C-alpha positions as CSV (number, residue, x, y, z in Angstrom):
1,M,60.4,-35.5,-35.9
2,S,60.5,-39.1,-36.5
3,D,58.8,-39.4,-33.2
4,T,55.1,-37.7,-34.4
5,K,52.7,-40.6,-34.9
6,P,50.9,-41.0,-38.3
7,H,47.7,-41.4,-36.8
8,D,47.7,-37.9,-35.1
9,Q,48.0,-36.6,-38.7
10,D,44.7,-38.4,-39.7
11,E,42.9,-36.9,-37.2
12,W,44.0,-33.2,-37.6
13,V,41.3,-31.1,-39.5
14,S,42.4,-27.8,-40.7
15,K,40.7,-24.7,-39.6
16,S,39.5,-24.2,-43.2
17,Q,37.9,-27.4,-43.3
18,K,36.0,-27.0,-40.2
19,K,34.6,-23.6,-41.4
20,R,33.8,-25.3,-44.6
21,D,31.9,-28.1,-42.7
22,V,29.9,-25.3,-40.6
23,E,28.7,-23.8,-43.8
24,A,27.8,-27.0,-45.3
25,R,25.6,-27.9,-42.3
26,Q,24.3,-24.1,-42.2
27,D,23.5,-24.6,-46.4
28,L,21.9,-27.9,-45.5
29,G,19.5,-26.0,-42.6
30,E,18.7,-22.9,-45.1
31,E,17.6,-26.1,-47.5
32,L,15.2,-27.5,-44.8
33,V,13.7,-23.9,-44.3
34,K,12.8,-23.6,-47.8
35,L,10.8,-27.2,-47.6
36,S,7.0,-27.1,-46.1
37,I,6.2,-27.9,-42.6
38,D,4.5,-31.0,-43.7
39,T,7.2,-32.1,-45.6
40,L,9.4,-31.4,-42.7
41,K,7.5,-33.8,-40.4
42,K,8.5,-36.7,-42.9
43,F,12.2,-36.0,-41.6
44,D,13.6,-37.5,-38.2
45,L,14.7,-34.2,-37.0
46,P,15.4,-33.3,-33.3
47,E,12.5,-31.1,-31.5
48,D,14.5,-28.0,-31.1
49,L,15.6,-28.0,-34.6
50,F,12.6,-28.5,-36.2
51,Q,10.8,-25.9,-33.9
52,A,13.7,-23.2,-35.2
53,I,13.0,-24.0,-38.7
54,R,9.2,-23.0,-37.9
55,D,10.3,-20.4,-36.1
56,C,12.4,-19.1,-39.2
57,K,9.1,-19.5,-41.5
58,R,7.0,-17.1,-39.1
59,F,10.0,-14.4,-39.4
60,T,9.3,-11.5,-41.7
61,A,12.6,-9.3,-40.9
62,H,15.4,-9.9,-42.8
63,G,17.9,-9.4,-39.7
64,A,15.5,-12.0,-37.8
65,I,15.7,-14.6,-40.4
66,K,19.2,-14.2,-41.1
67,R,20.2,-14.8,-37.2
68,Q,17.4,-17.4,-37.1
69,K,19.3,-19.4,-39.8
70,Q,22.7,-19.0,-38.2
71,Y,20.9,-20.6,-35.0
72,I,20.1,-23.2,-37.4
73,G,23.7,-23.9,-38.3
74,K,24.7,-23.9,-35.1
75,L,22.3,-26.8,-34.0
76,M,23.0,-28.5,-37.3
77,R,26.5,-29.0,-36.2
78,D,25.0,-31.2,-33.4
79,V,22.9,-33.6,-36.3
80,D,24.2,-36.4,-38.6
81,P,23.6,-34.8,-41.9
82,E,23.6,-38.2,-44.1
83,P,19.9,-39.4,-43.4
84,I,19.0,-35.5,-43.8
85,E,20.7,-35.2,-47.3
86,K,19.2,-38.6,-48.2
87,Q,16.0,-37.4,-47.4
88,L,16.1,-34.2,-49.1
89,S,17.6,-35.7,-52.2
90,I,14.1,-37.8,-52.3
91,V,12.0,-34.9,-52.0
92,K,13.8,-33.2,-54.7
93,G,13.7,-35.9,-56.8
94,E,17.6,-36.5,-57.3
95,S,17.6,-40.0,-55.7
96,N,18.4,-43.0,-58.0
97,E,17.4,-45.4,-55.4
98,H,14.3,-43.7,-54.7
99,N,13.5,-43.3,-58.3
100,A,14.2,-46.9,-58.8
101,W,11.7,-47.8,-56.2
102,L,9.1,-45.9,-57.8
103,H,9.8,-47.7,-61.0
104,L,9.3,-50.8,-59.2
105,L,6.1,-50.3,-57.8
106,E,5.0,-49.0,-61.2
107,R,5.8,-51.9,-62.7
108,W,4.1,-54.4,-60.1
109,R,1.0,-52.4,-60.5
110,D,0.8,-52.9,-64.3
111,R,1.8,-56.5,-63.6
112,L,-1.1,-56.8,-61.2
113,M,-3.9,-54.9,-63.6
114,S,-2.8,-57.0,-66.7
115,D,-3.1,-60.5,-65.1
116,D,-5.0,-62.0,-62.0
117,A,-2.3,-64.7,-61.7
118,M,0.2,-62.0,-60.4
119,L,-1.7,-61.1,-57.3
120,S,-0.7,-64.7,-56.0
121,T,2.9,-63.8,-57.0
122,F,2.9,-60.4,-55.3
123,I,1.4,-62.2,-52.2
124,A,4.1,-64.5,-52.2
125,D,7.0,-62.3,-52.3
126,F,5.7,-59.4,-50.0
127,P,3.3,-61.5,-47.3
128,G,2.6,-58.3,-45.7
129,A,0.1,-57.3,-47.9
130,D,-3.7,-57.5,-47.9
131,A,-4.7,-59.6,-50.6
132,Q,-8.5,-58.5,-50.3
133,Q,-7.7,-54.9,-50.5
134,L,-5.5,-55.2,-53.5
135,R,-7.9,-57.6,-55.2
136,T,-10.7,-55.1,-54.7
137,L,-8.3,-52.0,-55.5
138,I,-7.4,-54.0,-59.0
139,R,-11.0,-54.9,-59.8
140,N,-12.0,-51.2,-59.5
141,A,-9.1,-49.8,-61.2
142,R,-10.0,-51.7,-64.5
143,R,-13.8,-51.0,-64.1
144,E,-12.4,-47.0,-64.1
145,K,-10.2,-47.7,-67.1
146,Q,-13.1,-49.3,-69.0
147,D,-15.5,-47.0,-68.1
148,N,-12.8,-43.6,-68.7
149,K,-13.3,-42.4,-65.2
150,P,-10.7,-40.6,-63.2
151,P,-8.1,-43.3,-62.0
152,K,-9.0,-43.1,-57.8
153,S,-8.4,-46.8,-57.6
154,Y,-5.2,-47.1,-59.9
155,R,-3.5,-44.3,-57.4
156,A,-4.8,-46.0,-54.1
157,L,-3.6,-49.2,-55.5
158,F,-0.3,-47.7,-56.1
159,Q,-0.2,-46.0,-52.6
160,A,-1.4,-49.6,-51.0
161,M,1.8,-51.1,-52.7
162,K,3.7,-48.2,-51.4
163,D,2.8,-49.7,-47.9
164,V,3.9,-53.1,-48.4
165,I,7.2,-52.8,-50.7
166,P,9.9,-51.2,-48.1
167,E,11.9,-48.3,-49.9
168,P,15.5,-49.5,-49.9
169,G,17.9,-47.5,-47.6
170,L,15.0,-45.7,-45.3
171,P,13.8,-46.6,-42.2
172,T,10.3,-48.4,-42.1
173,R,7.5,-45.9,-42.4
174,Q,6.6,-43.6,-39.7
175,K,2.8,-44.5,-40.0
176,D,3.6,-48.1,-38.8
177,E,5.2,-46.6,-35.6
178,D,2.6,-44.1,-34.9
179,E,-0.2,-46.9,-35.2
180,E,1.4,-48.9,-32.6
181,A,1.5,-46.3,-30.2
């Protein structure tokens, strides 16, 4: 008995634990089925998993949906669930890291709206920013606020800043990779 190696015990996983892991991945797959196709495109899913989720959304028969969800669970076994769970928490609004990033964007937008000198600070901190575009958006947003018009440029300024300020913990935006291709 003393001949057993301690690392063998660490690698052993009970059948119950394996079953819980499989069920957790299947539940994660069911969460993905509930999302819209446009939202799913933002996830970095394997093509066969993405197609299985799209097929599941098409089905109307209860038995077919149940079988497809089981198939999705099977496909989920080969996928690392952590990035998917992280994206899912962002979509649900449960990610503190994502919320902090959005608050940072809002603070920068308010600073840029209140003081012209903040634009040079912003450009120094984020050299990838288009100064001319930001200057135009700030000017238009101020004018909209003054004239009590809808905040179109105010929102556009926020979107422009989202492209410049990287979100912590996530890979670079897909849009950048698609533009290069």
